[in-house]
N, CA, C and O atoms as a Tripos MOL2 file, in Angstrom:
@<TRIPOS>MOLECULE
protein
  320   319    80     0     0
PROTEIN
NO_CHARGES

@<TRIPOS>ATOM
      1 N          77.2030  140.7340   -1.1880 N.3       1 MET1
      2 CA         78.3260  140.0250   -1.2260 C.3       1 MET1
      3 C          78.8670  140.4340   -2.8570 C.2       1 MET1
      4 O          78.2180  140.4130   -3.9020 O.2       1 MET1
      5 N          80.3290  140.8100   -2.6160 N.am      2 THR2
      6 CA         80.7220  141.1790   -4.0280 C.3       2 THR2
      7 C          81.3560  139.9710   -5.0050 C.2       2 THR2
      8 O          82.0070  139.0630   -4.4880 O.2       2 THR2
      9 N          81.1770  140.0090   -6.1090 N.am      3 MET3
     10 CA         81.6580  138.9850   -6.9370 C.3       3 MET3
     11 C          83.1500  139.0910   -6.6780 C.2       3 MET3
     12 O          83.6050  139.9900   -5.9710 O.2       3 MET3
     13 N          83.9880  138.0710   -7.3160 N.am      4 ILE4
     14 CA         85.3830  137.9680   -7.3890 C.3       4 ILE4
     15 C          85.8020  138.8860   -8.5260 C.2       4 ILE4
     16 O          86.7500  139.6670   -8.6080 O.2       4 ILE4
     17 N          84.6050  138.5020   -9.5830 N.am      5 THR5
     18 CA         85.2210  139.2840  -10.8490 C.3       5 THR5
     19 C          85.0070  140.7160  -10.9610 C.2       5 THR5
     20 O          85.3000  141.2630  -12.0240 O.2       5 THR5
     21 N          84.3290  141.6790   -9.5830 N.am      6 ASP6
     22 CA         84.1940  142.8700   -9.9850 C.3       6 ASP6
     23 C          85.6750  143.7140  -10.2800 C.2       6 ASP6
     24 O          86.7270  143.5180   -9.6710 O.2       6 ASP6
     25 N          85.4610  144.6540  -11.3320 N.am      7 SER7
     26 CA         86.5450  145.2830  -11.6470 C.3       7 SER7
     27 C          86.8630  146.5590  -10.5340 C.2       7 SER7
     28 O          86.1010  147.0290   -9.6880 O.2       7 SER7
     29 N          88.1750  146.9100  -10.8380 N.am      8 LEU8
     30 CA         88.6160  148.2150   -9.8080 C.3       8 LEU8
     31 C          87.5060  149.3160  -10.0130 C.2       8 LEU8
     32 O          87.0780  149.9420   -9.0430 O.2       8 LEU8
     33 N          87.0090  149.5600  -11.4010 N.am      9 ALA9
     34 CA         86.2410  150.7750  -11.6740 C.3       9 ALA9
     35 C          84.6720  150.2170  -11.3500 C.2       9 ALA9
     36 O          83.7960  151.0640  -11.5180 O.2       9 ALA9
     37 N          84.3610  149.2650  -11.0320 N.am     10 VAL10
     38 CA         83.2460  149.0510  -10.3340 C.3      10 VAL10
     39 C          83.2010  149.0340   -8.7190 C.2      10 VAL10
     40 O          82.1680  149.3380   -8.1230 O.2      10 VAL10
     41 N          84.4840  148.6280   -7.9920 N.am     11 VAL11
     42 CA         84.4810  148.8040   -6.5330 C.3      11 VAL11
     43 C          84.7180  150.0060   -6.4840 C.2      11 VAL11
     44 O          84.2640  150.2980   -5.3780 O.2      11 VAL11
     45 N          85.1440  150.9820   -6.9470 N.am     12 LEU12
     46 CA         85.2130  152.5110   -7.0780 C.3      12 LEU12
     47 C          83.8650  152.8770   -7.2890 C.2      12 LEU12
     48 O          83.3300  153.6040   -6.4520 O.2      12 LEU12
     49 N          83.2600  152.5040   -8.2320 N.am     13 GLN13
     50 CA         81.8740  153.2500   -8.1330 C.3      13 GLN13
     51 C          81.0860  153.1200   -6.9320 C.2      13 GLN13
     52 O          80.5030  154.1070   -6.4840 O.2      13 GLN13
     53 N          81.0120  151.9360   -6.3410 N.am     14 ARG14
     54 CA         80.2900  151.7850   -5.2300 C.3      14 ARG14
     55 C          80.8240  152.4780   -4.2310 C.2      14 ARG14
     56 O          79.9620  152.5600   -3.3560 O.2      14 ARG14
     57 N          81.6620  152.9430   -3.9520 N.am     15 ARG15
     58 CA         82.3760  153.9550   -2.7820 C.3      15 ARG15
     59 C          82.1000  153.1860   -1.3150 C.2      15 ARG15
     60 O          81.5370  153.7410   -0.3710 O.2      15 ARG15
     61 N          82.5000  152.0850   -1.3010 N.am     16 ASP16
     62 CA         81.8820  151.2350   -0.0150 C.3      16 ASP16
     63 C          82.5440  152.1200    1.3160 C.2      16 ASP16
     64 O          82.0930  152.1360    2.4620 O.2      16 ASP16
     65 N          83.5200  152.7070    0.8960 N.am     17 TRP17
     66 CA         84.3280  153.1750    2.3640 C.3      17 TRP17
     67 C          83.5860  154.1850    3.0500 C.2      17 TRP17
     68 O          83.6660  154.4900    4.2400 O.2      17 TRP17
     69 N          82.5770  154.8490    1.8190 N.am     18 GLU18
     70 CA         81.8870  155.9350    2.1270 C.3      18 GLU18
     71 C          80.5090  156.0740    3.1230 C.2      18 GLU18
     72 O          79.9050  156.9560    3.7340 O.2      18 GLU18
     73 N          80.3980  154.2780    2.8180 N.am     19 ASN19
     74 CA         78.9200  153.7210    3.3430 C.3      19 ASN19
     75 C          79.2230  153.3380    4.6070 C.2      19 ASN19
     76 O          80.1630  152.5600    4.7740 O.2      19 ASN19
     77 N          78.4560  153.8350    5.7340 N.am     20 PRO20
     78 CA         78.8100  153.2510    7.6310 C.3      20 PRO20
     79 C          78.1480  152.3100    7.4040 C.2      20 PRO20
     80 O          78.6940  151.3610    7.9670 O.2      20 PRO20
     81 N          77.0430  151.9080    6.7710 N.am     21 GLY21
     82 CA         76.5820  150.4730    6.8860 C.3      21 GLY21
     83 C          77.6080  149.2600    6.5830 C.2      21 GLY21
     84 O          77.5440  148.2540    7.2900 O.2      21 GLY21
     85 N          78.4530  149.3390    5.6470 N.am     22 VAL22
     86 CA         79.4980  148.6970    5.2910 C.3      22 VAL22
     87 C          80.4600  148.4480    6.3730 C.2      22 VAL22
     88 O          81.1920  149.4230    6.5430 O.2      22 VAL22
     89 N          80.7640  147.2020    7.3670 N.am     23 THR23
     90 CA         81.5710  147.0500    8.1840 C.3      23 THR23
     91 C          82.7890  146.0210    7.9630 C.2      23 THR23
     92 O          83.7590  145.8600    8.7040 O.2      23 THR23
     93 N          82.4750  145.3280    6.6840 N.am     24 GLN24
     94 CA         83.2850  144.3600    6.3790 C.3      24 GLN24
     95 C          83.2280  143.6330    5.1210 C.2      24 GLN24
     96 O          82.2340  142.9160    5.0030 O.2      24 GLN24
     97 N          83.8750  143.6400    4.3590 N.am     25 LEU25
     98 CA         83.6400  142.4850    2.7390 C.3      25 LEU25
     99 C          85.0060  141.9790    2.7440 C.2      25 LEU25
    100 O          86.0980  142.5260    2.8970 O.2      25 LEU25
    101 N          84.5580  140.5280    2.4910 N.am     26 ASN26
    102 CA         85.4650  139.4700    1.9720 C.3      26 ASN26
    103 C          86.2230  139.1050    3.1010 C.2      26 ASN26
    104 O          87.3400  138.6410    2.8710 O.2      26 ASN26
    105 N          85.7920  139.2340    4.4850 N.am     27 ARG27
    106 CA         86.3880  138.9150    5.8590 C.3      27 ARG27
    107 C          86.3370  137.4700    5.8980 C.2      27 ARG27
    108 O          85.3300  136.8270    5.6010 O.2      27 ARG27
    109 N          87.5310  136.9240    6.2990 N.am     28 LEU28
    110 CA         87.2880  135.4590    6.9130 C.3      28 LEU28
    111 C          87.0270  135.5930    8.4760 C.2      28 LEU28
    112 O          87.2660  136.6010    9.1410 O.2      28 LEU28
    113 N          86.5030  134.4130    8.9390 N.am     29 ALA29
    114 CA         86.1050  134.3360   10.2970 C.3      29 ALA29
    115 C          87.4380  134.4240   11.2790 C.2      29 ALA29
    116 O          88.5500  134.2040   10.7990 O.2      29 ALA29
    117 N          87.2830  134.7260   12.5450 N.am     30 ALA30
    118 CA         88.4340  135.0630   13.5430 C.3      30 ALA30
    119 C          89.0080  133.3580   13.6130 C.2      30 ALA30
    120 O          88.3120  132.3690   13.3840 O.2      30 ALA30
    121 N          90.1260  133.3690   13.9070 N.am     31 HIS31
    122 CA         90.7950  132.1860   14.2100 C.3      31 HIS31
    123 C          91.9470  132.5600   15.1200 C.2      31 HIS31
    124 O          92.4440  133.6840   15.1760 O.2      31 HIS31
    125 N          92.3190  131.5160   15.8180 N.am     32 PRO32
    126 CA         93.4150  131.4240   16.8570 C.3      32 PRO32
    127 C          94.7400  131.6810   15.7970 C.2      32 PRO32
    128 O          94.7100  131.3910   14.6010 O.2      32 PRO32
    129 N          95.8330  132.2510   16.4630 N.am     33 PRO33
    130 CA         97.2400  132.5560   15.5170 C.3      33 PRO33
    131 C          97.6300  131.1580   15.4230 C.2      33 PRO33
    132 O          97.0930  130.3600   16.1920 O.2      33 PRO33
    133 N          98.4190  130.7910   14.6560 N.am     34 PHE34
    134 CA         99.1790  129.4330   14.4250 C.3      34 PHE34
    135 C         100.6200  129.6060   14.2670 C.2      34 PHE34
    136 O         100.9530  130.6380   13.6830 O.2      34 PHE34
    137 N         101.5540  128.8170   14.6630 N.am     35 ALA35
    138 CA        102.7420  128.9130   14.1830 C.3      35 ALA35
    139 C         103.3810  127.7890   13.5880 C.2      35 ALA35
    140 O         102.7720  126.7430   13.8110 O.2      35 ALA35
    141 N         104.3480  127.6740   12.9450 N.am     36 SER36
    142 CA        105.1500  126.6810   12.4570 C.3      36 SER36
    143 C         106.4930  126.4710   12.6650 C.2      36 SER36
    144 O         107.2130  127.4070   13.0150 O.2      36 SER36
    145 N         106.9650  125.2520   12.4760 N.am     37 TRP37
    146 CA        108.5490  125.0760   12.7860 C.3      37 TRP37
    147 C         108.8540  124.2190   11.7300 C.2      37 TRP37
    148 O         108.0240  123.6420   11.0280 O.2      37 TRP37
    149 N         110.2410  124.1410   11.6230 N.am     38 ARG38
    150 CA        110.7330  123.2500   10.4830 C.3      38 ARG38
    151 C         110.8970  122.0910   11.0190 C.2      38 ARG38
    152 O         110.8730  121.1780   10.1940 O.2      38 ARG38
    153 N         111.1000  121.6970   12.3880 N.am     39 ASN39
    154 CA        111.1610  120.2020   12.8280 C.3      39 ASN39
    155 C         110.7680  120.4770   14.2840 C.2      39 ASN39
    156 O         110.7450  121.5670   14.8560 O.2      39 ASN39
    157 N         110.4220  119.1020   14.8300 N.am     40 SER40
    158 CA        110.0660  118.9200   16.3180 C.3      40 SER40
    159 C         110.9070  119.6220   17.5060 C.2      40 SER40
    160 O         110.5840  120.1430   18.5740 O.2      40 SER40
    161 N         112.1310  119.3990   16.8390 N.am     41 GLU41
    162 CA        113.2470  120.2020   18.0520 C.3      41 GLU41
    163 C         112.9950  121.6480   18.1440 C.2      41 GLU41
    164 O         113.2830  122.1740   19.2190 O.2      41 GLU41
    165 N         112.4310  122.5040   17.0600 N.am     42 GLU42
    166 CA        112.4870  123.9010   17.0940 C.3      42 GLU42
    167 C         111.2430  124.0250   17.8220 C.2      42 GLU42
    168 O         111.3500  124.7730   18.7930 O.2      42 GLU42
    169 N         109.8680  123.4210   17.6170 N.am     43 ALA43
    170 CA        109.0960  123.4030   17.9300 C.3      43 ALA43
    171 C         109.1830  123.4440   20.0900 C.2      43 ALA43
    172 O         108.7380  124.1760   20.9740 O.2      43 ALA43
    173 N         109.8150  122.4980   20.0330 N.am     44 ARG44
    174 CA        110.0960  122.1650   21.6950 C.3      44 ARG44
    175 C         110.6120  123.6630   22.5590 C.2      44 ARG44
    176 O         110.2180  124.0660   23.6540 O.2      44 ARG44
    177 N         111.4670  124.1850   21.7670 N.am     45 THR45
    178 CA        112.1490  125.0210   22.2260 C.3      45 THR45
    179 C         111.2350  126.2820   22.3360 C.2      45 THR45
    180 O         111.3700  127.1410   23.2070 O.2      45 THR45
    181 N         110.0160  126.3000   21.0680 N.am     46 ASP46
    182 CA        109.3270  127.7680   20.8790 C.3      46 ASP46
    183 C         109.9680  128.6390   20.7370 C.2      46 ASP46
    184 O         109.4310  129.6410   21.2100 O.2      46 ASP46
    185 N         111.2010  128.8860   20.1710 N.am     47 ARG47
    186 CA        111.5380  130.3190   19.6190 C.3      47 ARG47
    187 C         110.9980  130.3330   17.9760 C.2      47 ARG47
    188 O         110.9130  129.5520   17.0270 O.2      47 ARG47
    189 N         110.6800  131.8350   18.3280 N.am     48 PRO48
    190 CA        110.2700  132.2940   16.9470 C.3      48 PRO48
    191 C         110.9390  132.1910   15.6360 C.2      48 PRO48
    192 O         112.1700  132.2300   15.6380 O.2      48 PRO48
    193 N         110.4380  132.0900   14.7410 N.am     49 SER49
    194 CA        111.1100  131.5660   13.3430 C.3      49 SER49
    195 C         112.0350  132.8410   13.0160 C.2      49 SER49
    196 O         111.8850  133.9910   13.4290 O.2      49 SER49
    197 N         113.1990  132.2500   12.0200 N.am     50 GLN50
    198 CA        113.8700  133.6530   11.6180 C.3      50 GLN50
    199 C         113.1130  134.3610   10.6660 C.2      50 GLN50
    200 O         113.2740  135.5570   10.4260 O.2      50 GLN50
    201 N         112.0660  133.4330    9.9790 N.am     51 GLN51
    202 CA        111.6020  134.0700    8.9790 C.3      51 GLN51
    203 C         110.5120  135.2080    9.6250 C.2      51 GLN51
    204 O         110.1680  136.1760    8.9470 O.2      51 GLN51
    205 N         110.1280  135.0430   10.6690 N.am     52 LEU52
    206 CA        108.9910  135.9510   11.3830 C.3      52 LEU52
    207 C         109.6810  137.2610   11.3470 C.2      52 LEU52
    208 O         110.8300  137.4690   11.7340 O.2      52 LEU52
    209 N         108.6750  138.3140   10.7280 N.am     53 ARG53
    210 CA        108.9880  139.5740   10.6670 C.3      53 ARG53
    211 C         108.1600  140.5640   11.2630 C.2      53 ARG53
    212 O         107.1900  140.9760   10.6270 O.2      53 ARG53
    213 N         108.4920  141.1400   12.7610 N.am     54 SER54
    214 CA        107.7170  142.1650   13.1590 C.3      54 SER54
    215 C         107.3410  143.2660   12.9390 C.2      54 SER54
    216 O         108.2370  144.0590   12.6480 O.2      54 SER54
    217 N         105.7910  143.8480   12.9750 N.am     55 LEU55
    218 CA        105.2920  144.7240   12.2430 C.3      55 LEU55
    219 C         105.5990  145.8750   13.2170 C.2      55 LEU55
    220 O         105.1460  146.9600   12.8530 O.2      55 LEU55
    221 N         106.2460  145.8650   14.3310 N.am     56 ASN56
    222 CA        106.1640  147.0490   15.2580 C.3      56 ASN56
    223 C         107.3870  147.9430   14.6000 C.2      56 ASN56
    224 O         108.3270  147.5870   13.8890 O.2      56 ASN56
    225 N         107.0410  149.1450   15.0720 N.am     57 GLY57
    226 CA        108.0980  150.0810   14.6970 C.3      57 GLY57
    227 C         107.3890  151.3910   13.9740 C.2      57 GLY57
    228 O         106.2050  151.5890   14.2470 O.2      57 GLY57
    229 N         108.0630  152.2960   13.0630 N.am     58 GLU58
    230 CA        107.4990  153.5230   12.4400 C.3      58 GLU58
    231 C         107.1050  152.9520   11.0750 C.2      58 GLU58
    232 O         107.6110  152.1350   10.3060 O.2      58 GLU58
    233 N         106.0770  153.6550   11.0780 N.am     59 TRP59
    234 CA        105.2350  153.2930    9.5700 C.3      59 TRP59
    235 C         105.0860  154.9390    9.0730 C.2      59 TRP59
    236 O         105.2490  155.9420    9.7680 O.2      59 TRP59
    237 N         104.6790  154.8370    7.4770 N.am     60 ARG60
    238 CA        104.6230  156.1240    6.8590 C.3      60 ARG60
    239 C         103.4210  155.8180    6.2170 C.2      60 ARG60
    240 O         103.2970  154.8300    5.4930 O.2      60 ARG60
    241 N         102.3920  156.7430    6.4840 N.am     61 PHE61
    242 CA        101.1090  156.7620    6.1890 C.3      61 PHE61
    243 C         100.8710  157.8830    5.4610 C.2      61 PHE61
    244 O         101.2990  158.9740    5.8370 O.2      61 PHE61
    245 N         100.1000  157.7170    4.2450 N.am     62 ALA62
    246 CA         99.3600  159.0500    3.2430 C.3      62 ALA62
    247 C          98.1490  158.8540    3.3240 C.2      62 ALA62
    248 O          97.6020  157.7760    3.0890 O.2      62 ALA62
    249 N          97.4810  160.1060    3.7400 N.am     63 TRP63
    250 CA         95.7400  159.9140    3.4250 C.3      63 TRP63
    251 C          95.5020  160.4710    2.1690 C.2      63 TRP63
    252 O          96.3400  161.2720    1.7560 O.2      63 TRP63
    253 N          94.5470  160.2170    1.4860 N.am     64 PHE64
    254 CA         94.5620  160.7290    0.1390 C.3      64 PHE64
    255 C          92.5140  160.5210    0.2970 C.2      64 PHE64
    256 O          91.8460  159.5220    0.5640 O.2      64 PHE64
    257 N          92.1010  161.9420   -0.0100 N.am     65 PRO65
    258 CA         90.4580  162.0270   -0.1860 C.3      65 PRO65
    259 C          89.5470  160.9760   -1.0000 C.2      65 PRO65
    260 O          88.3590  160.6970   -0.8400 O.2      65 PRO65
    261 N          90.4830  160.4860   -1.9190 N.am     66 ALA66
    262 CA         89.7110  159.1500   -2.8360 C.3      66 ALA66
    263 C          90.8890  158.4390   -3.4860 C.2      66 ALA66
    264 O          91.9370  159.0420   -3.7170 O.2      66 ALA66
    265 N          90.7050  157.0950   -3.7940 N.am     67 PRO67
    266 CA         91.6620  156.1820   -4.4640 C.3      67 PRO67
    267 C          92.1010  156.7710   -5.6580 C.2      67 PRO67
    268 O          93.2150  156.5100   -6.1120 O.2      67 PRO67
    269 N          91.0930  157.7680   -6.3690 N.am     68 GLU68
    270 CA         91.8420  158.4610   -7.5180 C.3      68 GLU68
    271 C          92.4930  159.2670   -6.8560 C.2      68 GLU68
    272 O          93.3290  159.4480   -7.7420 O.2      68 GLU68
    273 N          92.7930  159.8360   -6.1510 N.am     69 ALA69
    274 CA         94.0860  160.9100   -6.0530 C.3      69 ALA69
    275 C          95.5560  160.7790   -5.4950 C.2      69 ALA69
    276 O          96.3870  161.5450   -5.0050 O.2      69 ALA69
    277 N          95.4540  159.0910   -5.8870 N.am     70 VAL70
    278 CA         96.9320  158.0250   -4.9190 C.3      70 VAL70
    279 C          97.3580  158.5460   -6.4410 C.2      70 VAL70
    280 O          96.6650  158.6290   -7.4550 O.2      70 VAL70
    281 N          98.7570  158.8670   -6.2190 N.am     71 PRO71
    282 CA         99.8740  159.1650   -7.3740 C.3      71 PRO71
    283 C         100.1530  157.7670   -8.0290 C.2      71 PRO71
    284 O         100.1480  156.7610   -7.3200 O.2      71 PRO71
    285 N         100.2970  157.7260   -8.8280 N.am     72 GLU72
    286 CA        100.7140  156.3950   -9.7490 C.3      72 GLU72
    287 C         102.2500  156.0450   -9.0920 C.2      72 GLU72
    288 O         102.5810  154.8650   -8.9780 O.2      72 GLU72
    289 N         103.0750  157.0310   -8.7120 N.am     73 SER73
    290 CA        104.3680  157.0120   -8.5660 C.3      73 SER73
    291 C         104.2000  155.8460   -6.8480 C.2      73 SER73
    292 O         105.2540  155.3870   -6.4090 O.2      73 SER73
    293 N         103.2420  155.6090   -6.3040 N.am     74 TRP74
    294 CA        102.8370  154.9290   -5.2310 C.3      74 TRP74
    295 C         103.6670  153.3270   -5.4040 C.2      74 TRP74
    296 O         104.2720  152.7980   -4.4710 O.2      74 TRP74
    297 N         103.5900  152.9700   -6.2250 N.am     75 LEU75
    298 CA        104.1520  151.5350   -6.8230 C.3      75 LEU75
    299 C         105.7200  151.5720   -6.5260 C.2      75 LEU75
    300 O         106.3450  150.5280   -6.3380 O.2      75 LEU75
    301 N         106.2520  152.6830   -6.4980 N.am     76 GLU76
    302 CA        107.9660  152.8140   -6.7000 C.3      76 GLU76
    303 C         108.1280  152.8340   -5.2160 C.2      76 GLU76
    304 O         109.2950  152.8810   -4.8260 O.2      76 GLU76
    305 N         107.3550  152.8130   -4.4700 N.am     77 CYS77
    306 CA        108.1790  152.9030   -3.0080 C.3      77 CYS77
    307 C         108.6740  152.0850   -2.4500 C.2      77 CYS77
    308 O         108.4380  150.9680   -2.9100 O.2      77 CYS77
    309 N         109.5120  152.1340   -1.3210 N.am     78 ASP78
    310 CA        110.9020  151.1560   -0.9350 C.3      78 ASP78
    311 C         110.0580  150.3460    0.1880 C.2      78 ASP78
    312 O         109.8260  150.7470    1.3290 O.2      78 ASP78
    313 N         109.6660  149.1570   -0.3720 N.am     79 LEU79
    314 CA        108.9880  148.2580    0.5050 C.3      79 LEU79
    315 C         109.9350  147.0940    1.2570 C.2      79 LEU79
    316 O         110.4970  146.2840    0.5200 O.2      79 LEU79
    317 N         110.0540  147.0310    2.1610 N.am     80 PRO80
    318 CA        110.7890  145.6270    2.7720 C.3      80 PRO80
    319 C         110.5330  144.3760    1.9900 C.2      80 PRO80
    320 O         111.0240  143.3080    2.3550 O.2      80 PRO80
@<TRIPOS>BOND
     1     1     2 1
     2     2     3 1
     3     3     4 2
     4     3     5 am
     5     5     6 1
     6     6     7 1
     7     7     8 2
     8     7     9 am
     9     9    10 1
    10    10    11 1
    11    11    12 2
    12    11    13 am
    13    13    14 1
    14    14    15 1
    15    15    16 2
    16    15    17 am
    17    17    18 1
    18    18    19 1
    19    19    20 2
    20    19    21 am
    21    21    22 1
    22    22    23 1
    23    23    24 2
    24    23    25 am
    25    25    26 1
    26    26    27 1
    27    27    28 2
    28    27    29 am
    29    29    30 1
    30    30    31 1
    31    31    32 2
    32    31    33 am
    33    33    34 1
    34    34    35 1
    35    35    36 2
    36    35    37 am
    37    37    38 1
    38    38    39 1
    39    39    40 2
    40    39    41 am
    41    41    42 1
    42    42    43 1
    43    43    44 2
    44    43    45 am
    45    45    46 1
    46    46    47 1
    47    47    48 2
    48    47    49 am
    49    49    50 1
    50    50    51 1
    51    51    52 2
    52    51    53 am
    53    53    54 1
    54    54    55 1
    55    55    56 2
    56    55    57 am
    57    57    58 1
    58    58    59 1
    59    59    60 2
    60    59    61 am
    61    61    62 1
    62    62    63 1
    63    63    64 2
    64    63    65 am
    65    65    66 1
    66    66    67 1
    67    67    68 2
    68    67    69 am
    69    69    70 1
    70    70    71 1
    71    71    72 2
    72    71    73 am
    73    73    74 1
    74    74    75 1
    75    75    76 2
    76    75    77 am
    77    77    78 1
    78    78    79 1
    79    79    80 2
    80    79    81 am
    81    81    82 1
    82    82    83 1
    83    83    84 2
    84    83    85 am
    85    85    86 1
    86    86    87 1
    87    87    88 2
    88    87    89 am
    89    89    90 1
    90    90    91 1
    91    91    92 2
    92    91    93 am
    93    93    94 1
    94    94    95 1
    95    95    96 2
    96    95    97 am
    97    97    98 1
    98    98    99 1
    99    99   100 2
   100    99   101 am
   101   101   102 1
   102   102   103 1
   103   103   104 2
   104   103   105 am
   105   105   106 1
   106   106   107 1
   107   107   108 2
   108   107   109 am
   109   109   110 1
   110   110   111 1
   111   111   112 2
   112   111   113 am
   113   113   114 1
   114   114   115 1
   115   115   116 2
   116   115   117 am
   117   117   118 1
   118   118   119 1
   119   119   120 2
   120   119   121 am
   121   121   122 1
   122   122   123 1
   123   123   124 2
   124   123   125 am
   125   125   126 1
   126   126   127 1
   127   127   128 2
   128   127   129 am
   129   129   130 1
   130   130   131 1
   131   131   132 2
   132   131   133 am
   133   133   134 1
   134   134   135 1
   135   135   136 2
   136   135   137 am
   137   137   138 1
   138   138   139 1
   139   139   140 2
   140   139   141 am
   141   141   142 1
   142   142   143 1
   143   143   144 2
   144   143   145 am
   145   145   146 1
   146   146   147 1
   147   147   148 2
   148   147   149 am
   149   149   150 1
   150   150   151 1
   151   151   152 2
   152   151   153 am
   153   153   154 1
   154   154   155 1
   155   155   156 2
   156   155   157 am
   157   157   158 1
   158   158   159 1
   159   159   160 2
   160   159   161 am
   161   161   162 1
   162   162   163 1
   163   163   164 2
   164   163   165 am
   165   165   166 1
   166   166   167 1
   167   167   168 2
   168   167   169 am
   169   169   170 1
   170   170   171 1
   171   171   172 2
   172   171   173 am
   173   173   174 1
   174   174   175 1
   175   175   176 2
   176   175   177 am
   177   177   178 1
   178   178   179 1
   179   179   180 2
   180   179   181 am
   181   181   182 1
   182   182   183 1
   183   183   184 2
   184   183   185 am
   185   185   186 1
   186   186   187 1
   187   187   188 2
   188   187   189 am
   189   189   190 1
   190   190   191 1
   191   191   192 2
   192   191   193 am
   193   193   194 1
   194   194   195 1
   195   195   196 2
   196   195   197 am
   197   197   198 1
   198   198   199 1
   199   199   200 2
   200   199   201 am
   201   201   202 1
   202   202   203 1
   203   203   204 2
   204   203   205 am
   205   205   206 1
   206   206   207 1
   207   207   208 2
   208   207   209 am
   209   209   210 1
   210   210   211 1
   211   211   212 2
   212   211   213 am
   213   213   214 1
   214   214   215 1
   215   215   216 2
   216   215   217 am
   217   217   218 1
   218   218   219 1
   219   219   220 2
   220   219   221 am
   221   221   222 1
   222   222   223 1
   223   223   224 2
   224   223   225 am
   225   225   226 1
   226   226   227 1
   227   227   228 2
   228   227   229 am
   229   229   230 1
   230   230   231 1
   231   231   232 2
   232   231   233 am
   233   233   234 1
   234   234   235 1
   235   235   236 2
   236   235   237 am
   237   237   238 1
   238   238   239 1
   239   239   240 2
   240   239   241 am
   241   241   242 1
   242   242   243 1
   243   243   244 2
   244   243   245 am
   245   245   246 1
   246   246   247 1
   247   247   248 2
   248   247   249 am
   249   249   250 1
   250   250   251 1
   251   251   252 2
   252   251   253 am
   253   253   254 1
   254   254   255 1
   255   255   256 2
   256   255   257 am
   257   257   258 1
   258   258   259 1
   259   259   260 2
   260   259   261 am
   261   261   262 1
   262   262   263 1
   263   263   264 2
   264   263   265 am
   265   265   266 1
   266   266   267 1
   267   267   268 2
   268   267   269 am
   269   269   270 1
   270   270   271 1
   271   271   272 2
   272   271   273 am
   273   273   274 1
   274   274   275 1
   275   275   276 2
   276   275   277 am
   277   277   278 1
   278   278   279 1
   279   279   280 2
   280   279   281 am
   281   281   282 1
   282   282   283 1
   283   283   284 2
   284   283   285 am
   285   285   286 1
   286   286   287 1
   287   287   288 2
   288   287   289 am
   289   289   290 1
   290   290   291 1
   291   291   292 2
   292   291   293 am
   293   293   294 1
   294   294   295 1
   295   295   296 2
   296   295   297 am
   297   297   298 1
   298   298   299 1
   299   299   300 2
   300   299   301 am
   301   301   302 1
   302   302   303 1
   303   303   304 2
   304   303   305 am
   305   305   306 1
   306   306   307 1
   307   307   308 2
   308   307   309 am
   309   309   310 1
   310   310   311 1
   311   311   312 2
   312   311   313 am
   313   313   314 1
   314   314   315 1
   315   315   316 2
   316   315   317 am
   317   317   318 1
   318   318   319 1
   319   319   320 2
@<TRIPOS>SUBSTRUCTURE
     1 MET1         2 RESIDUE 1 A MET
     2 THR2         6 RESIDUE 1 A THR
     3 MET3        10 RESIDUE 1 A MET
     4 ILE4        14 RESIDUE 1 A ILE
     5 THR5        18 RESIDUE 1 A THR
     6 ASP6        22 RESIDUE 1 A ASP
     7 SER7        26 RESIDUE 1 A SER
     8 LEU8        30 RESIDUE 1 A LEU
     9 ALA9        34 RESIDUE 1 A ALA
    10 VAL10       38 RESIDUE 1 A VAL
    11 VAL11       42 RESIDUE 1 A VAL
    12 LEU12       46 RESIDUE 1 A LEU
    13 GLN13       50 RESIDUE 1 A GLN
    14 ARG14       54 RESIDUE 1 A ARG
    15 ARG15       58 RESIDUE 1 A ARG
    16 ASP16       62 RESIDUE 1 A ASP
    17 TRP17       66 RESIDUE 1 A TRP
    18 GLU18       70 RESIDUE 1 A GLU
    19 ASN19       74 RESIDUE 1 A ASN
    20 PRO20       78 RESIDUE 1 A PRO
    21 GLY21       82 RESIDUE 1 A GLY
    22 VAL22       86 RESIDUE 1 A VAL
    23 THR23       90 RESIDUE 1 A THR
    24 GLN24       94 RESIDUE 1 A GLN
    25 LEU25       98 RESIDUE 1 A LEU
    26 ASN26      102 RESIDUE 1 A ASN
    27 ARG27      106 RESIDUE 1 A ARG
    28 LEU28      110 RESIDUE 1 A LEU
    29 ALA29      114 RESIDUE 1 A ALA
    30 ALA30      118 RESIDUE 1 A ALA
    31 HIS31      122 RESIDUE 1 A HIS
    32 PRO32      126 RESIDUE 1 A PRO
    33 PRO33      130 RESIDUE 1 A PRO
    34 PHE34      134 RESIDUE 1 A PHE
    35 ALA35      138 RESIDUE 1 A ALA
    36 SER36      142 RESIDUE 1 A SER
    37 TRP37      146 RESIDUE 1 A TRP
    38 ARG38      150 RESIDUE 1 A ARG
    39 ASN39      154 RESIDUE 1 A ASN
    40 SER40      158 RESIDUE 1 A SER
    41 GLU41      162 RESIDUE 1 A GLU
    42 GLU42      166 RESIDUE 1 A GLU
    43 ALA43      170 RESIDUE 1 A ALA
    44 ARG44      174 RESIDUE 1 A ARG
    45 THR45      178 RESIDUE 1 A THR
    46 ASP46      182 RESIDUE 1 A ASP
    47 ARG47      186 RESIDUE 1 A ARG
    48 PRO48      190 RESIDUE 1 A PRO
    49 SER49      194 RESIDUE 1 A SER
    50 GLN50      198 RESIDUE 1 A GLN
    51 GLN51      202 RESIDUE 1 A GLN
    52 LEU52      206 RESIDUE 1 A LEU
    53 ARG53      210 RESIDUE 1 A ARG
    54 SER54      214 RESIDUE 1 A SER
    55 LEU55      218 RESIDUE 1 A LEU
    56 ASN56      222 RESIDUE 1 A ASN
    57 GLY57      226 RESIDUE 1 A GLY
    58 GLU58      230 RESIDUE 1 A GLU
    59 TRP59      234 RESIDUE 1 A TRP
    60 ARG60      238 RESIDUE 1 A ARG
    61 PHE61      242 RESIDUE 1 A PHE
    62 ALA62      246 RESIDUE 1 A ALA
    63 TRP63      250 RESIDUE 1 A TRP
    64 PHE64      254 RESIDUE 1 A PHE
    65 PRO65      258 RESIDUE 1 A PRO
    66 ALA66      262 RESIDUE 1 A ALA
    67 PRO67      266 RESIDUE 1 A PRO
    68 GLU68      270 RESIDUE 1 A GLU
    69 ALA69      274 RESIDUE 1 A ALA
    70 VAL70      278 RESIDUE 1 A VAL
    71 PRO71      282 RESIDUE 1 A PRO
    72 GLU72      286 RESIDUE 1 A GLU
    73 SER73      290 RESIDUE 1 A SER
    74 TRP74      294 RESIDUE 1 A TRP
    75 LEU75      298 RESIDUE 1 A LEU
    76 GLU76      302 RESIDUE 1 A GLU
    77 CYS77      306 RESIDUE 1 A CYS
    78 ASP78      310 RESIDUE 1 A ASP
    79 LEU79      314 RESIDUE 1 A LEU
    80 PRO80      318 RESIDUE 1 A PRO
């Protein structure tokens, strides 16, 4: 089990992504999906919240052989 105090350097040295024995880290137990509404009337109509954002659509992915190969400019990408 990892400690919360692990630095990025320590995590990179472990290279967990190359270890087939590591199937999960810091994972929460599975749970049912929950929804919330602002008031009981909205709950009765069961319409999705306007704050809900669908993740369906086109995604742009980039593969890098190691975390060290990711360019520093990735932080400047246009995110919604």
